[in-house]
N, C-alpha and C positions, 0 to 999 in steps of 0.2 A: 831212798838208800836203805838196804837191809845189811846188818852186820851180824856175823856169826863168829864165835871164838871156838876154834878147833885146832887140832895139832896133836903131835908134832908132824910136819911134813919134813921131807928129807933135806933137799937143797936150801942152803941158807938158814937152816933151823937149828936151834939148840935143843939137844936131846931133852925130852920130858917137858918142854916149855910150849905152852898154847901159842898159836898164830891166829891171824885174822883173815877170814874169807868175807869179802864185801861184794854185794850186788848193788849196781848203780843203774837205774832206770831213767832214761831221758824223758823230759816233759813231752806231753802229747803235742804234736805238730812240729817237735824239734827234730831236725834232720840228723842229729848226732847219734852215735851208737849207744847201745845199752852194753854194760861191762859187767864181768866178774873179775875181781882182783884178789890177789893174796898179798899179806903184808907179814914179813917174818919178824918175829920177836927175837931181840938180841940177848934175852935171858934177864935184862934189867928193867923190863917194862917199856922199853922203847922199840918202835917198829920202823923198818926200813920203807923205802919208797914202794908204793904199789906196783906190783907186776900183773900186767894183764893176762888172764887165762882165757878169757872168751870175750870177744867183741863182735857184735852183729847188730844190724838195724832191726828195731821194732819186735824184739824177742820177749821183752817185759820179763826180766828174770825176778819172780817175786819171792822166791824162797829156795833154800838149799839145805842140804844135810850131807854127812859125811859117813864112811864106813870103808872096811876092806872088802870090797864086793866081789874080788877074784881071788881072795886068799893068798896074795903074794906078799903080805905083811907091809903093804904100802898103803896109806890112807888115801881113798879116792873120794870124789864127791858127786853129788847129783843136784842139778838146778832145774827149777820149774821154768819153762818157757811158755808164758800164759797165752800170748798172742798166737803161737803156733800149735798150741794144743799138745804140747810134748814135754816129756822129761829128757834131759840130756845127761848121760853118765860119762864122767871124765876119770879116766885111770890114770893114776900117778905112775911116772916112769922111775927107774932106779936113780936117775939123776935129779929127781924133784920136779921135773917138768910135767905137764899133763897133756894129754891128747883126748879128743872127742871120739869115743868108741861106739857107744850105743844110743840110738834114739828110740824112746818108748812112747807110743801114742797113747793119749788120755781120751781119744774120741773127738770127732768133729764138733766144734763149737762148745767144747766142755770148759774151756778157760780154767785150767788148773791153778790153784792159788797157793797151796801150802804143801810140803812134803815132809814125812817123817820116816826114819828107818828104824827097824827093830825085827827081831825073830818072832814073827806071828804064828808060824806053824811048828816051832820048837824042833827044828832039824839042824840048828847050829849055824845056819846061814842068814845073812841080812836080806830082809825084804823091805818093800817100800809101800807106803800108805800115801795117797795124795787126795786132797779135797778138790773135786771138780765142781766149781762153782756154778756155771750155766747149765751143767747136765744134772745138778741137784743130787750128787752122789759122792760117795767115797770109793776110790779105786785101789785095789791091792794088787802088787806086783810080787809074785814069789821068786825069790832068788835062787839061782843054781850056782854050784860051787865054781864054775868056770867064768863067772862074772856076767852071765846072761840072765834073763828074767823071763818067766812064763807070761803069757798073754794077761792082760788086766781082767780082774775079777771085780765087778761093781756091786755096791750096796747102796740102795737109795736112802736119802735122808728125808726129804720132803719136797713135793713138786714146786714149792715156793721158797725154799730154804736158803739157796745160795751159800753153801758151806765155804768157809774161808780157812781160818786157822784150824790146825789139827794137832793132836798129841796122842801119845800111847801110854797106858798105865794099867795095871791089873786092878780093877775096880772091886771084883768080887771074890779076891782071894782064891782063885781057883788054879792059879799058876799059869794062866794065860793072858796075853796081853790084850787088852781092850782099847777101843778108840774113841776119843772125844773130839767132836767137831763143832765150830761155832757157826750157826746159821744166821748170816747177816740180816736178811729181809725180816725174818720172824723173831729176831732177838731171842734166839733159842739155843739151847745146848743140845746137840745130838749125840746119844750114847750108843756105840755099837759094841755089844758083848761078843766076845770071841768064842765061838761054838765049835772050833776045830776039834776033831776027834784025834788029837795027836799028843 
């Protein structure tokens, strides 16, 4: 089970209060579905019953992140579906519900593990970075203001690295966000410096 603290979301939410997004992966061989839930905060530190946002077999939702990807002032989220080698973008509706809108392929047998969102090309739009474990690379999806994304651009880590967790930070104080990925097999930290001329 992965837990992320995000918000506010609209329906059932208290303004300015963080809510919970939770991914739950069934055990290997279990016929039950994998899930993504949202739990709304009542403003006093208590959360309501989980509401299912996504329920499918064998998707292995390993990671998620949030952002307003289509610039409608509602928080959306992206979830990694490792077994299907995709990212799923879920856009929030005005009533607080969500609908699956965009599927982003990370490549055959890539087994994406972790996703982070930030503005990597300084255009004011959310982009996505994903660690593709079995492809041994980091993929970047550049966001477009209408909520779509350009095709994935990949950057190799190491042929034996199996990158997993990923995060973004400006490491060299040049005003550009760089990426850090953890390589499981090599017990290494992979640093990708942003060289965007933007």
